[in-house]
C-alpha positions as CSV (number, residue, x, y, z in Angstrom):
1,M,0.3,0.4,0.3
2,R,1.1,3.6,-1.4
3,E,0.8,4.7,2.3
4,L,2.9,2.6,4.4
5,D,5.6,3.8,1.8
6,T,5.1,7.0,2.5
7,L,4.9,6.8,6.4
8,Q,8.5,4.1,6.0
9,T,10.0,7.0,3.8
10,A,8.9,9.4,6.3
11,L,10.1,7.5,9.5
12,D,13.4,7.5,7.8
13,G,13.6,11.3,6.9
14,L,12.9,11.7,10.8
15,R,15.6,9.1,11.9
16,R,17.9,11.1,9.7
17,G,17.0,14.3,10.8
18,D,15.1,15.7,7.5
19,V,11.7,15.6,8.9
20,G,10.6,16.2,12.8
21,A,8.3,14.7,15.2
22,Q,5.5,17.2,14.7
23,A,5.5,16.3,11.0
24,F,5.8,12.7,11.2
25,C,3.0,12.2,14.2
26,A,0.9,14.8,11.7
27,Q,1.4,12.7,9.0
28,A,0.9,9.2,10.7
29,R,-2.2,10.7,11.6
30,S,-3.6,11.4,8.2
31,H,-3.1,8.1,6.6
32,E,-6.9,7.1,7.4
33,A,-7.3,4.5,4.1
34,L,-4.6,2.5,5.8
35,L,-6.0,2.6,9.1
36,K,-9.0,2.1,8.3
37,A,-7.7,-1.0,6.0
38,L,-5.7,-2.6,8.7
39,P,-7.9,-4.1,12.6
40,P,-9.2,-2.0,15.2
41,P,-5.7,-2.4,17.4
42,Y,-2.9,-1.3,15.0
43,R,-4.9,2.1,15.1
44,Q,-4.6,2.2,19.0
45,V,-1.3,1.2,18.5
46,L,0.3,4.0,15.9
47,D,-2.5,6.6,17.9
48,D,0.4,5.0,21.4
49,L,3.3,5.4,19.4
50,V,2.4,8.6,17.9
51,D,1.5,10.4,21.5
52,R,4.7,8.9,23.3
53,L,6.8,10.3,20.2
54,E,5.1,13.7,20.5
55,S,5.9,13.7,24.0
56,S,9.4,13.1,23.9
57,A,10.0,15.3,21.3
58,L,9.6,17.9,24.4
59,F,13.0,16.7,26.2
60,S,15.8,16.9,24.0
61,G,18.2,13.8,23.5
62,E,17.5,11.0,25.6
63,S,15.1,11.0,29.0
64,C,14.6,8.7,31.7
65,S,11.2,8.2,30.5
66,F,11.6,8.2,26.9
67,S,13.8,6.7,24.5
68,Q,13.5,8.4,20.6
69,D,15.5,5.6,18.9
70,G,13.9,2.8,21.0
71,M,10.2,4.8,19.6
72,L,11.6,4.8,16.2
73,D,12.0,1.3,16.0
74,N,8.5,0.2,17.6
75,L,7.0,3.0,14.7
76,Q,9.2,0.4,12.5
77,L,8.4,-3.1,14.1
78,W,4.5,-0.9,13.6
79,I,4.6,-0.6,9.8
80,T,6.9,-3.8,9.2
81,K,3.8,-5.7,10.8
82,A,1.3,-3.5,9.3
83,R,2.9,-4.3,6.1
84,A,3.1,-8.4,6.3
85,K,-1.1,-7.7,7.5
86,L,-2.0,-6.5,4.7
87,A,0.1,-8.6,2.4
88,A,-1.6,-12.6,3.6
89,R,-5.4,-10.1,3.0
């Protein structure tokens, strides 16, 4: 699905620093067709990850409660699992 490719490109940009966390979060939330194509728990998980990413963006670097690298890894895992779920349909 093209929306997953777009989200992957945005995540790659976020990792490189080309895309800000707020822009990535807005884009992640804007993919309604993708979210409707997946089972409801996928939306909940993505919403939770994006909320946490937005919160972590308020801190500079790593804080004791958030690891941005860990958050980005979890977003990558979500994309991978969503891609597999859609391919299995």
